[in-house]
C-alpha positions in Angstrom: -4.8 10.0 -18.5 -5.0 9.4 -22.3 -2.3 12.0 -22.8 0.1 10.4 -20.4 -0.6 6.9 -21.8 -0.2 8.0 -25.4 3.1 9.7 -24.6 4.5 6.9 -22.5 3.6 4.2 -25.0 5.1 6.0 -28.0 1.8 6.4 -29.8 1.8 8.1 -33.2 1.8 11.9 -33.1 -1.8 12.1 -34.3 -3.0 10.1 -31.3 -0.9 12.2 -28.9 -2.3 15.4 -30.5 -5.9 14.1 -30.1 -5.2 13.2 -26.5 -3.7 16.6 -26.0 -6.8 18.3 -27.4 -9.0 16.3 -25.1 -6.9 17.1 -22.1 -7.0 20.9 -22.6 -10.7 21.2 -23.2 -11.7 20.6 -19.5 -9.5 23.3 -17.9 -10.4 25.9 -20.5 -14.1 25.2 -20.0 -13.7 25.4 -16.2 -12.0 28.7 -16.4 -14.5 30.1 -18.9 -17.4 28.9 -16.7 -15.8 30.6 -13.7 -15.8 33.8 -15.7 -19.5 33.5 -16.4 -20.2 32.7 -12.7 -18.1 35.7 -11.6 -20.2 38.0 -13.8 -23.3 36.6 -12.1 -21.9 37.1 -8.7 -20.9 40.7 -9.6 -24.5 41.4 -10.7 -25.9 39.9 -7.5 -23.5 42.1 -5.6 -24.9 45.1 -7.3 -28.5 44.3 -6.5 -28.6 42.2 -3.3 -29.3 43.5 0.2 -26.3 45.1 1.9 -25.9 42.5 4.6 -25.3 39.9 1.9 -22.4 41.7 0.3 -19.6 40.0 2.3 -21.0 36.7 1.3 -20.9 37.7 -2.4 -17.3 38.8 -2.0 -16.5 35.3 -0.6 -18.2 33.7 -3.6 -16.1 35.9 -5.9 -12.9 34.9 -4.1 -13.7 31.2 -4.2 -14.5 31.4 -7.9 -11.2 33.2 -8.6 -9.4 30.4 -6.6 -11.1 27.8 -8.8 -9.9 29.6 -11.9 -6.3 30.0 -10.7 -6.3 26.4 -9.5 -7.3 25.1 -12.9 -4.7 27.3 -14.5 -1.9 26.1 -12.3 -2.8 22.5 -12.5 -3.0 22.7 -16.2 0.3 24.6 -16.6 2.2 22.2 -14.4 0.6 18.9 -15.3 0.2 19.2 -19.0 3.5 19.4 -20.9 4.0 22.2 -23.3 5.0 20.4 -26.5 5.7 23.4 -28.8 4.2 25.8 -31.3 1.4 23.4 -32.2 -0.3 24.2 -28.9 0.8 27.8 -28.4 -2.8 28.9 -29.1 -4.0 26.9 -26.1 -1.5 28.6 -23.7 -2.4 32.0 -25.0 -6.1 31.2 -24.5 -5.4 29.8 -21.0 -3.6 32.9 -19.9 -6.3 35.1 -21.5 -9.2 33.3 -19.7 -7.2 33.4 -16.4 -6.5 37.1 -16.6 -10.1 37.8 -17.7 -11.3 36.2 -14.5 -8.8 38.2 -12.5 -10.2 41.4 -14.1 -13.8 40.3 -13.4 -12.8 39.6 -9.8 -11.3 43.1 -9.4 -14.3 44.7 -10.9 -16.6 42.8 -8.6 -14.4 43.6 -5.5 -14.5 47.3 -6.4 -18.2 47.5 -7.0 -19.1 45.5 -3.9 -16.7 47.2 -1.5 -18.0 50.6 -2.8 -21.5 49.5 -1.9 -20.2 48.4 1.6 -18.6 51.8 2.1 -21.9 53.7 1.4 -24.4 53.9 4.2 
């Protein structure tokens, strides 16, 4: 909200940059937190009883959806102003692909346990 207001009112660049920094903290933290939760779900999937494995897979998929949702919302709702914020976009992509990698690792480990009787 602050970012949109500062841009629409023609606020000084310093105010816009501060609003930008505030706007990008939340999605980055969301995606980073999803990565941590994905690691926990993966560990649970390696240790839980076999009948709970499908549930753990569902949790992993939901977490991945949250990460990708935060990524898409951010990419399409926060304008990309130029080189000043390139680090943010690189970090956003890195976190998103890191979560995707953790999801793949969890899927493989859990489905391998499901295959073994």
